[in-house]
VEXDOTOR-191375 format. One line per field, with one value per residue: residue in one letter; chain; x, y, z of N, C-alpha, C, O in turn. Coordinates in nm, 3 decimals, padded with zeros to 5 digits. Example, Ala and Ser with C-alpha at 12.3 -4.5 7.8 and 13.67 -1.06 7.14 Angstrom:
BEGIN
rest <- [A:S]
kette <- [A:A]
nX <- [01.319:01.285]
nY <- [-00.569:-00.225]
nZ <- [00.780:00.708]
caX <- [01.230:01.367]
caY <- [-00.450:-00.106]
caZ <- [00.780:00.714]
cX <- [01.320:01.290]
cY <- [-00.330:00.003]
cZ <- [00.780:00.787]
oX <- [01.424:01.341]
oY <- [-00.332:00.114]
oZ <- [00.846:00.804]
This chain:
BEGIN
rest <- [M:G:V:I:K:G:V:D:C:K:P:P:N:W:G:D:P:M:N:L:K:A:Y:S:W:C:I:N:H:G:V:T:I:A:A:L:A:C:A:P:G:Y:K:N:R:H:W:D:V:E:V:T:V:N:G:K:T:V:I:S:P:K:S:Y:G:P:N:E:L:W:D:K:V:F:E:L:Y:K:F:Y:Y:K:K:Y:N:K:D:E:G]
kette <- [A:A:A:A:A:A:A:A:A:A:A:A:A:A:A:A:A:A:A:A:A:A:A:A:A:A:A:A:A:A:A:A:A:A:A:A:A:A:A:A:A:A:A:A:A:A:A:A:A:A:A:A:A:A:A:A:A:A:A:A:A:A:A:A:A:A:A:A:A:A:A:A:A:A:A:A:A:A:A:A:A:A:A:A:A:A:A:A:A]
nX <- [-02.508:-02.325:-02.003:-01.821:-01.683:-01.423:-01.282:-01.018:-00.700:-00.429:-00.125:00.121:00.450:00.684:00.920:01.081:01.369:01.398:01.139:01.104:01.314:01.248:00.994:01.061:01.237:01.064:00.862:01.019:01.079:00.852:00.677:00.379:00.159:-00.162:-00.432:-00.759:-01.080:-01.330:-01.594:-01.827:-01.809:-01.747:-01.728:-01.605:-01.436:-01.265:-01.015:-00.901:-00.595:-00.413:-00.180:00.056:00.278:00.520:00.325:00.115:-00.171:-00.282:-00.527:-00.562:-00.665:-00.776:-00.927:-00.824:-00.816:-00.831:-00.615:-00.426:-00.373:-00.163:00.064:00.056:00.077:00.341:00.480:00.449:00.580:00.843:00.878:00.870:01.084:01.301:01.277:01.314:01.527:01.828:02.074:02.135:02.081]
nY <- [01.960:01.665:01.523:01.344:01.033:00.841:00.521:00.397:00.319:00.093:00.256:00.318:00.172:00.379:00.392:00.178:00.127:-00.016:-00.020:00.252:00.286:00.100:00.199:00.461:00.400:00.256:00.450:00.636:00.488:00.431:00.241:00.199:00.185:00.155:00.208:00.105:00.189:-00.042:00.008:00.282:00.593:00.691:00.476:00.259:-00.049:-00.215:-00.265:-00.281:-00.359:-00.183:-00.227:-00.079:-00.136:-00.077:00.036:-00.143:-00.242:-00.405:-00.542:-00.648:-00.982:-01.020:-00.851:-00.610:-00.549:-00.285:-00.330:-00.469:-00.358:-00.158:-00.306:-00.496:-00.332:-00.230:-00.469:-00.538:-00.318:-00.373:-00.622:-00.555:-00.378:-00.547:-00.724:-00.570:-00.391:-00.385:-00.286:-00.332:-00.591]
nZ <- [01.339:01.355:01.445:01.208:01.223:01.102:01.006:01.198:01.091:01.137:01.152:00.887:00.901:00.925:01.055:00.999:00.829:00.586:00.481:00.413:00.230:00.024:-00.051:-00.141:-00.354:-00.525:-00.588:-00.724:-00.947:-01.088:-00.980:-00.832:-00.553:-00.432:-00.199:-00.223:-00.137:-00.046:-00.011:-00.019:00.168:00.515:00.685:00.580:00.596:00.469:00.220:-00.117:-00.280:-00.514:-00.765:-00.972:-01.227:-01.466:-01.634:-01.622:-01.445:-01.154:-00.943:-00.612:-00.528:-00.287:-00.011:00.237:00.587:00.843:01.014:00.875:00.631:00.569:00.629:00.426:00.199:00.230:00.228:-00.038:-00.163:-00.081:-00.204:-00.482:-00.493:-00.433:-00.647:-00.884:-00.844:-00.951:-00.877:-00.609:-00.567]
caX <- [-02.436:-02.229:-01.870:-01.815:-01.559:-01.391:-01.217:-00.875:-00.613:-00.295:-00.045:00.238:00.571:00.789:01.043:01.159:01.447:01.373:01.012:01.127:01.402:01.171:00.892:01.125:01.286:00.949:00.801:01.112:01.092:00.722:00.599:00.289:00.066:-00.269:-00.540:-00.889:-01.190:-01.424:-01.729:-01.828:-01.836:-01.645:-01.726:-01.541:-01.342:-01.184:-00.954:-00.827:-00.466:-00.390:-00.038:00.087:00.418:00.542:00.201:00.013:-00.233:-00.345:-00.594:-00.551:-00.783:-00.823:-00.939:-00.749:-00.877:-00.755:-00.493:-00.333:-00.359:-00.032:00.165:00.052:00.131:00.487:00.530:00.455:00.689:00.970:00.884:00.908:01.219:01.397:01.265:01.359:01.647:01.946:02.196:02.164:02.041]
caY <- [01.861:01.593:01.492:01.216:00.963:00.733:00.402:00.415:00.213:00.082:00.342:00.257:00.172:00.459:00.378:00.069:00.184:-00.089:00.029:00.383:00.267:00.034:00.294:00.567:00.343:00.223:00.573:00.695:00.401:00.409:00.136:00.265:00.098:00.237:00.141:00.144:00.154:-00.140:00.060:00.428:00.651:00.695:00.355:00.151:-00.122:-00.304:-00.201:-00.360:-00.299:-00.169:-00.216:-00.044:-00.155:-00.071:00.070:-00.247:-00.232:-00.526:-00.522:-00.767:-01.067:-01.020:-00.721:-00.603:-00.472:-00.170:-00.370:-00.539:-00.286:-00.098:-00.412:-00.554:-00.233:-00.226:-00.599:-00.529:-00.227:-00.445:-00.725:-00.495:-00.324:-00.659:-00.784:-00.485:-00.313:-00.467:-00.228:-00.384:-00.731]
caZ <- [01.261:01.439:01.393:01.139:01.256:01.009:01.060:01.225:01.041:01.195:01.063:00.823:00.983:00.861:01.133:00.943:00.718:00.461:00.427:00.352:00.115:-00.082:-00.094:-00.219:-00.480:-00.610:-00.637:-00.821:-01.064:-01.149:-00.916:-00.737:-00.482:-00.374:-00.126:-00.277:-00.047:-00.101:00.005:-00.005:00.299:00.620:00.767:00.506:00.680:00.386:00.104:-00.214:-00.307:-00.657:-00.795:-01.111:-01.262:-01.611:-01.702:-01.603:-01.314:-01.102:-00.814:-00.529:-00.524:-00.149:00.054:00.362:00.694:00.893:01.086:00.787:00.503:00.543:00.628:00.292:00.105:00.239:00.183:-00.183:-00.201:-00.063:-00.308:-00.611:-00.476:-00.445:-00.779:-00.994:-00.814:-00.986:-00.820:-00.476:-00.563]
cX <- [-02.329:-02.096:-01.874:-01.680:-01.540:-01.328:-01.069:-00.799:-00.485:-00.203:00.072:00.360:00.683:00.920:01.133:01.236:01.423:01.241:01.031:01.212:01.325:01.064:00.952:01.172:01.170:00.886:00.889:01.127:00.957:00.640:00.511:00.192:-00.035:-00.369:-00.672:-00.999:-01.286:-01.569:-01.722:-01.848:-01.723:-01.634:-01.669:-01.438:-01.254:-01.137:-00.895:-00.695:-00.444:-00.241:-00.021:00.238:00.430:00.411:00.089:-00.038:-00.303:-00.408:-00.592:-00.680:-00.848:-00.834:-00.869:-00.818:-00.784:-00.626:-00.391:-00.301:-00.217:00.081:00.172:00.111:00.284:00.551:00.545:00.565:00.823:00.987:00.933:01.046:01.323:01.394:01.331:01.485:01.770:02.075:02.234:02.116:01.924]
cY <- [01.798:01.572:01.354:01.153:00.847:00.615:00.432:00.293:00.211:00.161:00.266:00.268:00.246:00.451:00.266:00.123:00.114:-00.047:00.159:00.370:00.205:00.127:00.400:00.516:00.317:00.349:00.637:00.613:00.358:00.293:00.204:00.164:00.186:00.149:00.195:00.097:00.059:-00.092:00.211:00.471:00.635:00.566:00.235:00.083:-00.218:-00.231:-00.307:-00.286:-00.301:-00.144:-00.184:-00.051:-00.157:-00.048:-00.033:-00.241:-00.362:-00.490:-00.654:-00.850:-01.069:-00.876:-00.726:-00.511:-00.364:-00.208:-00.439:-00.465:-00.238:-00.200:-00.475:-00.459:-00.233:-00.360:-00.597:-00.433:-00.298:-00.554:-00.666:-00.432:-00.434:-00.721:-00.702:-00.405:-00.398:-00.413:-00.290:-00.527:-00.753]
cZ <- [01.350:01.370:01.328:01.168:01.159:01.081:01.081:01.173:01.123:01.101:00.999:00.915:00.910:00.936:01.083:00.821:00.584:00.400:00.352:00.225:-00.003:-00.138:-00.185:-00.354:-00.575:-00.670:-00.745:-00.949:-01.120:-01.095:-00.812:-00.679:-00.411:-00.300:-00.178:-00.183:-00.117:-00.093:00.019:00.140:00.399:00.700:00.693:00.596:00.601:00.261:00.014:-00.236:-00.458:-00.680:-00.943:-01.131:-01.413:-01.688:-01.688:-01.459:-01.278:-00.968:-00.739:-00.532:-00.386:-00.099:00.189:00.461:00.746:00.966:00.999:00.658:00.478:00.550:00.489:00.189:00.110:00.206:00.030:-00.230:-00.188:-00.168:-00.440:-00.605:-00.498:-00.585:-00.889:-00.967:-00.836:-00.925:-00.687:-00.458:-00.479]
oX <- [-02.250:-02.080:-01.925:-01.576:-01.630:-01.322:-01.003:-00.830:-00.439:-00.203:00.116:00.371:00.766:01.022:01.250:01.174:01.427:01.230:00.981:01.184:01.336:01.045:00.900:01.151:01.178:00.859:00.839:01.180:00.948:00.543:00.562:00.148:00.001:-00.389:-00.695:-01.009:-01.320:-01.656:-01.620:-01.897:-01.618:-01.539:-01.684:-01.361:-01.176:-01.208:-00.844:-00.686:-00.454:-00.182:-00.078:00.315:00.357:00.390:-00.021:00.040:-00.374:-00.349:-00.618:-00.790:-00.961:-00.758:-00.855:-00.872:-00.671:-00.537:-00.279:-00.211:-00.157:00.183:00.281:00.187:00.349:00.664:00.643:00.635:00.908:01.098:01.024:01.118:01.419:01.497:01.398:01.545:01.811:02.176:02.353:02.112:01.878]
oY <- [01.869:01.600:01.259:01.212:00.766:00.612:00.487:00.179:00.314:00.136:00.164:00.361:00.185:00.498:00.260:00.160:00.178:-00.039:00.175:00.436:00.253:00.133:00.426:00.580:00.351:00.354:00.686:00.662:00.258:00.252:00.261:00.071:00.280:00.033:00.316:-00.022:00.078:-00.146:00.264:00.395:00.576:00.550:00.122:00.151:-00.294:-00.148:-00.409:-00.166:-00.405:-00.053:-00.252:00.016:-00.230:-00.107:-00.012:-00.236:-00.421:-00.416:-00.760:-00.795:-01.114:-00.789:-00.833:-00.407:-00.353:-00.124:-00.465:-00.505:-00.273:-00.182:-00.503:-00.500:-00.234:-00.364:-00.648:-00.463:-00.285:-00.577:-00.719:-00.433:-00.417:-00.765:-00.757:-00.354:-00.475:-00.483:-00.300:-00.578:-00.866]
oZ <- [01.412:01.251:01.387:01.142:01.138:01.204:00.993:01.208:01.172:00.981:01.050:00.995:00.843:00.887:01.120:00.721:00.479:00.277:00.241:00.125:-00.116:-00.259:-00.294:-00.457:-00.693:-00.790:-00.846:-01.048:-01.191:-01.158:-00.715:-00.746:-00.340:-00.335:-00.178:-00.153:-00.234:-00.161:00.063:00.222:00.371:00.776:00.738:00.664:00.659:00.204:00.060:-00.214:-00.522:-00.622:-01.029:-01.064:-01.481:-01.794:-01.740:-01.364:-01.360:-00.888:-00.796:-00.538:-00.370:-00.142:00.248:00.423:00.699:00.979:01.043:00.584:00.377:00.484:00.440:00.101:00.006:00.159:-00.024:-00.326:-00.277:-00.216:-00.503:-00.705:-00.573:-00.635:-00.977:-01.062:-00.748:-00.922:-00.656:-00.346:-00.465]
């Protein structure tokens, strides 16, 4: 049996303090963002982004590749952080 290799994604940028702050705030306030594989198996190369806010779930109209997925996810976390965080405007 051989080794199964999946697709390597560009990793999330956890070194950006705003990414971590927005992510933490969103998770603590019920805003969740998930990457959904567009195809089964280890060779999937595109993902849809699912956003759940206030119990309502929306799936992105566009799929994202391995080099843009996490940039889009954190762009959305920052968007919702800025939209709903009234303490820091």
